[in-house]
N, C-alpha and C positions, 0 to 999 in steps of 0.2 A: 236252684240259684247257685251259680259258680262264681269264684273269683278267678278272673282271667288275667294273666300277666304276660308281659313280653319284655324280657330284660335285654341288656345290651351285650352280655357276655355268655359264653358257654365254654366248656372244657372239661378235661379229666385230669386228675392228679392223685398221687398217693394220699392216704389219710393224714391229717395233721396229728401231732402228738396227742392232743386232747381227744380227737375222734377215735384214735386207736385205743386209748386208755378206756374210754367208755364202751367201745365196741367189744373189747375183751371182757369187760364186766357183764355186758348184756348177754354175751354167749354163755357165760358161766351161770347166769341166773335163769335163762330160758327153761321152761316155758312161762315162768313167773316174771318175765322182763317188763311187763306193764308196770312193775314197781318203779321204773325209772321215768315214766311219763310224768309230766308236771305242767301246770298251766297258770294262767293269770286271768283275772276278770277285770275289765276296764269299765267302770261306770261312765257313760258318755258325759263329757263335761256339759254343764248347763248352757255354756255359751255356744256349744256346738249343736244344740237342738233347734228345731226338729231334724232328726237324722233319719232319712228314709233308708230302706234296705238297699235300694239301688246305689245310693251315695256311699253307704258303709262298704259295700262290696268294691266299689271304685277305689276308695281310700285304701282298703286292704290290698288291692292289686298293686298300688303304688309302693306299699310297704314291702311286699314280696319282691318287686323289681329292684328296690334299693338294696336289699340284703340278700346276697347270693346264697347263703346257707339255707334260706327258706325254700329254695328251689333246687337243692342239692340232695341227690339220693345216693344210696350205696351201690357201687359198681363191683365188677369182678376184681378179685385180687386179694383183699378188698381194696377198693379205690373210691374216690368221691367223683360224682358225675354232676356237673353243673349244667342245668338246662336253661335254654333261652326262654321258652314259652310253655304254657300249659294252663290247666284249670284246677282249682281246689274247690271241692264241694263245701257248701255252707249248710249248717243245721239251723233251722229256725225253731224258736221255742217261745212260749208265753209264760213259762214258769220261772223257777228260782235259778238264778245264774250259777250258784255254787253247785246245785244239783246237775245242771247241764255240764259243767266242768267235769264233775265226776263221771258222768256218762260218757263223755268224749274221751276221757283218760283211762277207762276201765279195760281196754283191750290193747295188746301190744301192737306196735307199728309193723307194717310190712316194709322193711327198710329199703328194699330194692324197688318195690312196685308202687309205694305210696309216697305222696309228698309229706315232708316232715313237719307239717303244721295242720292241725285240725281247728276249724273255726265254727263257732256258734254265735248266733245273734238272738238276744231276747227282745221281743217286739211287744209293745203295748199300744193299742190305738194307732197302728200303722207306723209307729215311731220306734226306732232302735234305742233301747235304754241302756243295754249292756253288751259289750263285745267280749266273747270268751275265746281265749287262744290256748290250745294244748300243743305243747312242743315235743317232738322227738328229741331225746337227749343227744343224738348225733348232730343236731342242728343248733342247739343252744344249751347253755347252762343257766343257772339262776341269774347271774349278772347280764348275760346275753338277753334273756327274756325281759329283764327290766329295761334294757336299752331299746328293745323292740316296742315295749309299752310306751316309753317316752317318745319315740318317733311317731307312734300311732296317735298319741295325744296331740302332738304338734301338727300332724296332718289334718286332724279333725278341727283344730282351732285356727290354723294359719294357712292350711292348704299346701304346705311345703316343709321340708326339714333343711335347715341351713347347712351349707358345706358339702363337700363330697362324701360319698359313702365310705365307711371304714373298710379296712382290708377284709376280703372274703376268705373262707377257708382255703380256696385255691391259692390265694396270695400267701397265706400263712405257711402252707405246705412248702412252697418254694423257698420262702425265707428260712425255714427250719433246715433246709438242705444246703444253705449258703455257708460260707466260711464262718460268718458271725453266729449263725444258728448252731453250727456244729461245736463251736467253742462253748456256748451256753450249755449245751448238752454234756459236754465233757466235764465241766465244773460240777454239774449236778451228779453225774455218775460217780465222781470221786467221793462225794459225801455218802451216797448209798453204799458204796463198797466198803468204806471205812466203818460205817455204823453196823452194816450187816455182819461184820466179823465179831462184834461184841454184844449184840443183843440176843435175847433168848431166841431160839428157832421160831417159836410162835408164842403168843401170850396165853391163849386158851388151849392148852395142849393136852388136857385130860378129859375125856367124856366122863360125865358123872351121873347121867340120867338117861332113861329111855322114854321119850315122850309118847303119850298115847295117841295124840292127834298130830297136826302139822308141827314140825319141829321149830319153825321160825315164828316168833311172836314179837309184837311191839308193845311196849309199855310207855306211857307218857304221863309226866306231871306238868302242871301249869302252876308256877309258884311266884307270887309277888315277893315273898320273903327272900327267895334265891336271887331275884332280880336286884332287889335293894342291897343285899349283902355283896354281891359281885360288883356292883357300882362302887360301893365304898371301898372295897379292897383294891380295885383297879385305880381309883383316884389317889389313894395313899401310897401305892407302889409305883405310880407312873407307868403303868402297862395298860394294855387293852383288856376289856372284860373277856374277850376270846382267850387270851393268854391265861387269865385266871381260871377259866373253865377247863382249858386244856391241861393245866397243871394239876387241878383237883381231880379231874377225870383219871389222869394217869396215876396219881397217888392211890386212888381207890382200886384201879385195875391191878396195881401191884399188890394191894392188900388181899384182893379176891383170889389172885392166881398164885401168890407166894413168891413172885419174881422180884428181885431187887433192882432190876433195870426194866423200865417200861418203854416199849416201842409202840407208838401210835401213828396212824396215818391221817393227818389232817387234810381236808380238801381245801385247796388253795386256788384262788380265783385267777392268778397268773396274768393280771391286767396291769403290769408294771410299765409297759410301753405306752406312751401317750396315744399313738395311733390305734391301739387296741382297746382303749378304755371303754369305748361305746360300740365295740364289735358285737354283732349278733352271731355268735358261734359258740362252740364249747371249748373253752380254754382251761377250765378247771381240771386239775389233776391232784393226785396224792403226793404230799410231801412226807418226809420221814422225820418224826419227832421222837427224840430219845431223851429220857429223863432218868438220871441216876438217883435211885431212892435209898441208897445205902447210908448208914449212919443214923444217929438219933436226931433226925431232922424234923422240925416243925413244918407246918405248911408254908409259913413265911420264908423259911430257908429254901424250901423246894421251888417257891415262886421266883426267888433270886436266880436259881439254876435254870428255870424255865424260860426266862426272857431271852438269853442268847441262844438256847436250844431251839426256841420257836423261830428265830430269825434264820437259823441254819435250815430249819425244815421248810420254811417258805421259799428259800432260794433253791432248794432241791426239787421243788414241785414242778418247775418247768424243765421237764426232762424227756428224753426219747425213750418210749416204752421198750424198744428193741435193746437199748443199752441195759435197761434194768432187767429184762428177761435174761440176757446173757450172763450178767454178773450174778444174778440170783441162781441160775443154774450152776455156775462154776463154784460159788461159795457154798451152795448146798452140797455139792459133791465133796468139797474139801472138808466140810464139817460133819458130813454123814447124816444130815437131816435136812428136810425142806425148810428153807428160811422164808418166812412170810408172817408178819404180825397178826393178820386176820383181826385187826382191831382198828377201827377208824373213828374219826371225829369230824363232824361237818357243822360248822357254824353258818346258818343260812340267813342271818340277819344282815341288813345293809346299813344299819346305823349303830354306832357305839356311843353309849352315854355313860359317863362316870360322874359320881357325886359322893363326896365324902361325908355329907351332912346328915345322912339317914341315921336316925337314933335307934338305940338297941330295943327299946320297948316296942316301937312301931314294927321293927323287923320281926321280932320274936312273936308278936301277936299275929302277924300275917301268916306264920306257919300253919296256923289252924285252918286257913283257907285252902291250903294245898290239896289238890285232888288228883287221883291217879286213874287212868283209863287204859283199856286194852283195845286200840283201834284197828289192829291188823294181825292176821296170821296167814302164813303161806308155807309151801313145801320146800322152796329153795332160796338161797341167798348166797352170794359169793363171799361172804364174810361170816364171822362168828360173833362179832360185837360192833355195832354201829351206833354211835351217839350223835343225835341231831339236835341242834339248838335253834329255836325260832322265837321271835317276838310275838307274844299273844296279847289280846286285850286284857287278860287277867294277870299278866306277869310274864315271866320267862318260861317258854315251853322247852322242856328237855325230854326227848323221846329216846328210848333204847330199843333197837331192834337186835335181837340175839338169837343164836341157835341154842335152843333149850337143852340140847344134849351136853353142852358145855357150861351153860349158865341157866339153870332152871328158873321158871317163872317166880317163885318166891325170892330167889337171889336177885333177879332183875328188879323186883319191886324194892327190896332192901337197898340195892345199890342206888337207886334214884333218891330215896329218902336220906340215905347216908350222904349223898352229894349235897343235898340241901342243908343237912345238919352241919357237915364239915365246914361249909362256907359261911353259914351264919355264925358258928362258933369262932372261925378265924377272923371274921369282920370285927369282933369285939373283944377277943381274948389275945390274939397274936399281933394284929395289925393296928396298933394304937398310935404309932407315929410314922411319918413318911420314911421310907427306906432310902438311905443315901447310896 
């Protein structure tokens, strides 16, 4: 069974800023670049049932026709090549949709030869119960995938998506080379240049161990206590929970590395323009967050500094990777060392909840529920320290993927538990009144 599509446009263009950023990362991570595959499982809405395989394939074809990124492959140069028509194979399964997602995501994409979308259908009694989509990161980021799932749900329930399609990667590449796009890129480059002159060359600069197995590991905690504490701090300070976590993470990186200025690369969605809010493409890029840790500062003090620093970081994320590469090379020559933080932060949640009412006893008791697991190990990663934040059924999920040559596994475990302790303590010992 194939998804057949016939779109209204085709063409070739340079990669967008987001595509170029993720392509550079993919190349540095290969052959472990399946790391960047991700997916979504859509339980077929009750009102859309019974859904036959034939009807599901037809609806998915409409989705691919609407969003050009899902029929765009990597071309020479590199470039992006939007195709008018084609067919995407569908995998049918009678099993667990999450297991099907893992199976579809476990191998890297053939970026030039394969369509950037893999599709699975879970079928029971000749009815489709779940639709599984796995995205190539060149075609979509997390917010882009959510936009695709929203449109798919509308197609199942109403048969159509209202309004014209959002801009395609082809359109975005052309805008980024316009006068307005170049002005945005120039402003972002100014921030990167000024901050690159004052940050440490890299945050994790000293190998401290020789690993026996794969050097890259991931540790994850799921903590209800952390979730409640972060909500309380954010409410009292008038900031997002993401800013709270970014500030705390940076504070602890400084403590681990001994640097009194922390540079971290938050992944920013870059969907500030109304026309790109629902675009199925990869717009996310790294911003540059710099937090000065000097002085006898409490966490509350650092959070005050973090708020404007986070805004500057978010503005710097929509940038031309070529500009960043040029200034990185130049400043690295001037300083006599490679300048790159190798330290990133990715808040993958889509909803931000703040609540100052959580009481201390409840939060501290919840710390006993926190569990740590080691869900991943591999040989290569383009970074040395990557912190990911997710919303989980049991609380806040925080995973740390690190190069254990620079941060051994015991230190990774200690870092995650220290992050929880720091924020629980700050919620009830430092942040007792709203900050003016």
